[in-house]
N, CA, C and O atoms as a DFTB+ gen file, in Angstrom:
372 C
 N C O
     1  1     127.438      78.526     147.106
     2  2     126.999      77.437     148.292
     3  2     125.989      77.819     149.416
     4  3     126.372      78.751     150.123
     5  1     125.112      77.431     149.636
     6  2     124.334      76.949     150.585
     7  2     123.707      75.499     151.334
     8  3     123.746      74.346     150.903
     9  1     123.145      76.007     152.565
    10  2     122.926      74.690     153.183
    11  2     121.781      74.913     154.062
    12  3     121.617      76.057     154.485
    13  1     120.985      74.017     154.390
    14  2     120.050      74.141     155.514
    15  2     120.350      74.500     156.822
    16  3     121.262      73.823     157.297
    17  1     119.781      75.525     157.720
    18  2     119.760      75.395     159.239
    19  2     118.458      75.510     159.876
    20  3     117.455      75.407     159.169
    21  1     118.378      75.664     160.833
    22  2     116.976      75.885     161.934
    23  2     117.566      77.178     162.844
    24  3     118.689      77.258     163.343
    25  1     116.433      78.202     162.913
    26  2     116.458      79.015     163.934
    27  2     116.132      78.826     165.261
    28  3     114.953      78.615     165.547
    29  1     117.003      78.866     166.146
    30  2     116.258      78.733     167.480
    31  2     115.236      79.646     168.230
    32  3     115.111      80.775     167.754
    33  1     114.718      79.431     168.987
    34  2     113.471      79.817     170.045
    35  2     114.089      81.549     169.980
    36  3     113.370      82.530     169.792
    37  1     115.518      81.569     170.179
    38  2     116.251      82.961     170.765
    39  2     116.383      83.441     169.502
    40  3     116.870      84.567     169.602
    41  1     116.087      82.992     167.686
    42  2     116.006      83.868     166.931
    43  2     117.480      83.202     166.382
    44  3     117.802      83.757     165.331
    45  1     118.311      82.320     166.745
    46  2     119.864      82.243     166.619
    47  2     119.869      81.306     165.197
    48  3     118.888      80.565     165.136
    49  1     120.630      81.228     164.259
    50  2     120.869      80.252     163.400
    51  2     122.429      79.937     163.627
    52  3     123.232      80.795     163.994
    53  1     122.764      78.560     163.356
    54  2     124.044      78.027     163.189
    55  2     124.705      78.175     161.395
    56  3     124.344      77.443     160.473
    57  1     125.163      78.688     161.346
    58  2     126.195      78.591     160.129
    59  2     127.049      77.498     159.538
    60  3     128.262      77.453     159.743
    61  1     126.381      76.588     158.778
    62  2     127.213      75.289     158.288
    63  2     128.649      75.368     158.194
    64  3     129.294      76.338     157.797
    65  1     129.046      74.369     158.556
    66  2     130.734      74.484     158.601
    67  2     131.133      74.810     156.978
    68  3     131.824      75.768     156.631
    69  1     130.608      73.909     156.166
    70  2     130.902      74.103     154.429
    71  2     131.156      75.330     154.454
    72  3     132.242      75.720     154.024
    73  1     130.131      76.303     155.009
    74  2     129.621      77.831     154.263
    75  2     130.748      78.671     155.249
    76  3     131.447      79.557     154.757
    77  1     130.836      78.318     156.603
    78  2     132.127      79.016     157.161
    79  2     133.302      78.554     156.883
    80  3     134.003      79.556     156.743
    81  1     133.947      77.609     156.716
    82  2     135.136      77.481     155.721
    83  2     135.458      77.986     154.512
    84  3     136.511      78.494     154.127
    85  1     134.078      77.724     153.760
    86  2     134.435      78.937     152.362
    87  2     134.692      80.099     152.688
    88  3     135.585      80.685     152.076
    89  1     134.081      80.665     153.594
    90  2     134.143      82.279     153.892
    91  2     135.215      82.776     154.651
    92  3     135.568      83.954     154.717
    93  1     135.888      81.469     155.420
    94  2     136.880      81.775     156.292
    95  2     136.456      82.711     157.733
    96  3     137.019      83.661     158.276
    97  1     135.220      81.968     158.047
    98  2     134.651      82.917     159.357
    99  2     135.261      81.974     160.362
   100  3     135.294      80.743     160.374
   101  1     135.782      82.964     161.289
   102  2     135.949      82.520     162.850
   103  2     135.321      82.508     163.820
   104  3     134.393      83.308     163.696
   105  1     135.310      81.889     165.012
   106  2     134.260      82.394     166.074
   107  2     134.612      83.882     166.237
   108  3     135.714      84.394     166.034
   109  1     133.314      84.574     166.700
   110  2     133.597      86.084     167.038
   111  2     133.515      87.159     165.679
   112  3     133.779      88.361     165.689
   113  1     133.087      86.364     164.580
   114  2     132.948      87.679     163.473
   115  2     131.821      87.980     163.563
   116  3     130.860      87.319     163.958
   117  1     131.908      89.293     163.094
   118  2     130.785      89.793     163.225
   119  2     130.053      90.021     162.155
   120  3     130.645      89.789     161.101
   121  1     128.482      90.563     162.023
   122  2     127.810      90.340     160.536
   123  2     127.081      91.533     160.835
   124  3     126.807      91.683     162.026
   125  1     126.679      92.471     159.987
   126  2     125.770      93.105     159.470
   127  2     124.773      91.999     158.914
   128  3     125.094      91.197     158.037
   129  1     123.550      92.048     159.513
   130  2     121.914      91.264     159.091
   131  2     121.268      92.437     158.405
   132  3     121.563      93.568     158.792
   133  1     120.356      92.257     157.355
   134  2     119.211      92.735     156.824
   135  2     118.506      91.969     156.364
   136  3     118.840      90.797     156.189
   137  1     116.881      92.642     155.930
   138  2     116.285      91.671     155.018
   139  2     116.336      92.620     154.118
   140  3     116.374      93.847     154.208
   141  1     116.330      91.583     152.870
   142  2     115.930      92.239     151.574
   143  2     115.677      91.228     150.614
   144  3     116.244      90.201     150.240
   145  1     114.330      92.039     150.251
   146  2     113.218      91.396     149.270
   147  2     112.906      89.974     149.683
   148  3     112.964      89.006     148.925
   149  1     112.533      89.944     151.099
   150  2     112.118      89.060     151.717
   151  2     113.103      87.764     151.850
   152  3     112.683      86.607     151.856
   153  1     114.416      88.116     151.952
   154  2     115.523      87.247     152.352
   155  2     116.351      87.680     153.305
   156  3     116.635      88.874     153.398
   157  1     116.793      86.832     154.054
   158  2     118.017      87.876     155.012
   159  2     119.467      87.331     154.437
   160  3     119.896      86.270     153.983
   161  1     120.041      88.811     154.744
   162  2     120.954      88.964     154.401
   163  2     122.078      89.163     155.359
   164  3     122.094      90.161     156.080
   165  1     123.033      88.250     155.403
   166  2     124.304      88.433     156.344
   167  2     125.500      88.558     155.768
   168  3     126.008      87.675     155.077
   169  1     126.109      89.854     156.062
   170  2     127.445      90.565     155.409
   171  2     128.349      90.197     157.048
   172  3     128.083      90.623     158.172
   173  1     129.411      89.301     156.620
   174  2     130.644      88.965     157.508
   175  2     131.437      90.498     157.347
   176  3     131.620      90.916     156.204
   177  1     131.990      91.480     158.759
   178  2     132.672      91.904     158.609
   179  2     134.157      91.833     158.867
   180  3     134.737      92.550     159.683
   181  1     134.725      90.920     158.115
   182  2     136.301      90.473     158.215
   183  2     136.534      90.328     156.853
   184  3     137.155      89.348     156.442
   185  1     136.001      91.409     155.908
   186  2     136.589      91.951     154.835
   187  2     137.626      93.233     154.911
   188  3     137.535      94.209     155.656
   189  1     138.504      92.985     154.053
   190  2     139.843      94.354     154.062
   191  2     139.253      95.200     152.848
   192  3     138.514      94.809     151.945
   193  1     139.681      96.227     153.031
   194  2     139.305      97.019     152.285
   195  2     139.683      96.929     150.623
   196  3     139.377      97.840     149.854
   197  1     140.319      95.822     150.231
   198  2     140.702      95.828     148.725
   199  2     139.531      94.811     148.394
   200  3     139.158      94.725     147.224
   201  1     139.001      94.121     149.272
   202  2     138.197      93.014     148.912
   203  2     136.693      94.066     148.433
   204  3     135.803      93.636     147.700
   205  1     136.699      94.917     148.801
   206  2     135.440      96.059     148.527
   207  2     135.823      96.800     147.285
   208  3     135.101      97.763     147.029
   209  1     136.939      96.521     146.349
   210  2     137.459      97.121     145.512
   211  2     136.235      97.054     144.379
   212  3     135.646      95.976     144.308
   213  1     135.806      98.140     143.480
   214  2     134.443      97.797     142.521
   215  2     133.250      98.011     143.043
   216  3     132.417      98.473     142.263
   217  1     132.879      97.789     144.264
   218  2     131.623      97.845     145.181
   219  2     131.158      99.097     144.438
   220  3     130.138      99.028     143.753
   221  1     131.957     100.418     144.547
   222  2     131.061     101.606     144.212
   223  2     131.489     101.740     143.020
   224  3     131.529     102.942     142.760
   225  1     131.882     101.017     142.030
   226  2     131.926     101.423     140.553
   227  2     132.827     102.152     140.074
   228  3     132.698     102.628     138.946
   229  1     134.086     102.418     140.954
   230  2     135.311     103.175     140.436
   231  2     136.507     102.056     140.463
   232  3     136.485     101.225     141.371
   233  1     137.281     102.029     139.737
   234  2     138.305     101.332     139.859
   235  2     139.384     101.959     141.273
   236  3     139.369     103.124     141.669
   237  1     140.222     100.883     141.818
   238  2     141.233     101.304     142.738
   239  2     142.081     102.349     142.341
   240  3     142.227     102.410     141.120
   241  1     142.660     103.154     142.972
   242  2     143.273     104.323     142.642
   243  2     142.818     105.617     142.102
   244  3     143.491     106.616     141.846
   245  1     141.304     105.375     141.953
   246  2     140.648     106.721     141.262
   247  2     140.417     107.295     142.648
   248  3     140.269     106.697     143.714
   249  1     140.421     108.668     142.367
   250  2     140.018     109.521     143.945
   251  2     139.097     110.424     143.541
   252  3     139.113     111.058     142.486
   253  1     138.087     110.479     144.630
   254  2     137.115     111.888     144.463
   255  2     137.219     112.948     145.235
   256  3     137.433     112.593     146.394
   257  1     137.153     114.319     145.089
   258  2     137.198     115.195     145.710
   259  2     136.123     115.117     147.134
   260  3     135.140     114.401     147.325
   261  1     136.705     116.065     147.930
   262  2     135.246     115.938     149.265
   263  2     133.823     116.193     148.761
   264  3     132.797     115.633     149.146
   265  1     133.958     117.191     147.780
   266  2     132.534     117.490     147.513
   267  2     131.928     116.341     146.437
   268  3     130.708     116.224     146.329
   269  1     132.579     115.743     145.875
   270  2     132.088     114.512     145.014
   271  2     131.891     113.381     146.305
   272  3     131.060     112.483     146.175
   273  1     132.481     113.462     147.198
   274  2     132.023     112.407     147.953
   275  2     130.751     112.833     148.796
   276  3     129.795     112.073     148.950
   277  1     130.814     114.082     149.320
   278  2     129.538     114.548     149.636
   279  2     128.347     114.575     149.121
   280  3     127.278     114.403     149.707
   281  1     128.567     114.830     147.828
   282  2     127.074     114.859     146.876
   283  2     126.946     113.359     146.794
   284  3     125.789     113.035     147.060
   285  1     127.687     112.372     146.532
   286  2     127.532     110.734     146.571
   287  2     126.588     110.229     147.813
   288  3     125.553     109.576     147.678
   289  1     127.083     110.607     148.881
   290  2     126.709     110.068     150.205
   291  2     125.063     110.821     150.276
   292  3     124.001     110.202     150.343
   293  1     125.212     112.035     150.244
   294  2     123.869     112.785     150.006
   295  2     122.879     112.316     149.310
   296  3     121.726     112.224     149.732
   297  1     123.529     111.763     147.428
   298  2     122.463     110.967     146.969
   299  2     122.094     109.785     147.498
   300  3     120.872     109.681     147.597
   301  1     122.732     108.830     147.885
   302  2     122.711     107.753     148.427
   303  2     121.731     107.452     149.640
   304  3     121.087     106.419     149.823
   305  1     121.769     108.663     150.475
   306  2     120.737     108.826     152.282
   307  2     119.492     109.261     151.266
   308  3     118.366     108.914     151.622
   309  1     119.631     110.003     150.015
   310  2     117.894     110.322     149.655
   311  2     117.668     109.517     149.053
   312  3     116.438     109.468     149.062
   313  1     118.111     108.589     148.332
   314  2     117.845     107.444     147.921
   315  2     117.324     106.286     148.464
   316  3     116.551     105.549     147.852
   317  1     117.775     106.068     149.763
   318  2     117.199     105.123     150.875
   319  2     116.190     105.811     151.575
   320  3     115.349     105.094     152.118
   321  1     116.068     107.070     151.695
   322  2     115.147     107.465     152.387
   323  2     114.031     107.709     151.599
   324  3     112.964     107.995     152.141
   325  1     114.146     107.625     150.235
   326  2     112.833     107.355     149.502
   327  2     112.440     105.868     149.523
   328  3     111.242     105.646     149.700
   329  1     113.194     104.904     149.383
   330  2     112.885     103.555     149.806
   331  2     112.165     103.351     150.669
   332  3     111.056     102.828     150.561
   333  1     112.977     103.945     152.217
   334  2     112.111     103.810     153.458
   335  2     110.326     104.378     153.527
   336  3     109.304     104.122     154.165
   337  1     110.679     105.074     152.680
   338  2     108.992     105.985     153.024
   339  2     108.311     105.261     151.820
   340  3     107.106     105.417     152.019
   341  1     108.453     104.671     150.867
   342  2     108.028     103.725     149.967
   343  2     107.361     102.198     150.839
   344  3     106.285     101.600     150.801
   345  1     108.538     102.032     151.516
   346  2     108.328     100.848     152.310
   347  2     107.270     100.620     153.120
   348  3     106.463      99.695     153.221
   349  1     107.475     101.895     153.807
   350  2     106.430     102.136     154.866
   351  2     105.297     102.507     154.468
   352  3     104.376     102.039     155.138
   353  1     104.828     103.569     153.129
   354  2     103.655     103.305     152.991
   355  2     103.204     102.058     152.603
   356  3     102.164     101.687     153.145
   357  1     103.626     101.453     151.950
   358  2     103.091     100.068     151.486
   359  2     102.624      99.476     152.504
   360  3     101.423      99.208     152.534
   361  1     103.530      99.114     153.641
   362  2     102.997      98.401     154.789
   363  2     101.750      98.868     155.355
   364  3     100.836      98.119     155.700
   365  1     101.741     100.299     155.451
   366  2     100.490     100.817     156.460
   367  2      99.245     101.140     155.146
   368  3      98.508     102.118     155.272
   369  1      99.134     100.291     154.020
   370  2      97.968     100.259     152.791
   371  2      97.254      99.159     153.695
   372  3      96.199      98.645     153.324
C-alpha cells in the first residue's frame, strides 16, 4: 500500500491516513529512518518481539550461545563497515 505525500521545507512528511491505519500507527510513534538504494525507508518502532520472528533466519525457540551471538554481531558489523567504506569510496570518485 502506498500514497503520495509532500515534504515540507523543514523536511517533514505526513503519513497518509490509509497507511497509518493499515500499520496501526498512533501519534508519537517513533521511526527508524534510513536511505536504502535511493529510497527512504521508515520503520515504525511499534513492533513487539514476536513480530520480528524469522527476521534473522532462525525459528522461534531456537537459541544461540553467547559465543555464537558475538560472532554473528561481529560478522554483521564487519559487513556493514565494508559497505560503508565501499559507498564512501564511490562517493569520493
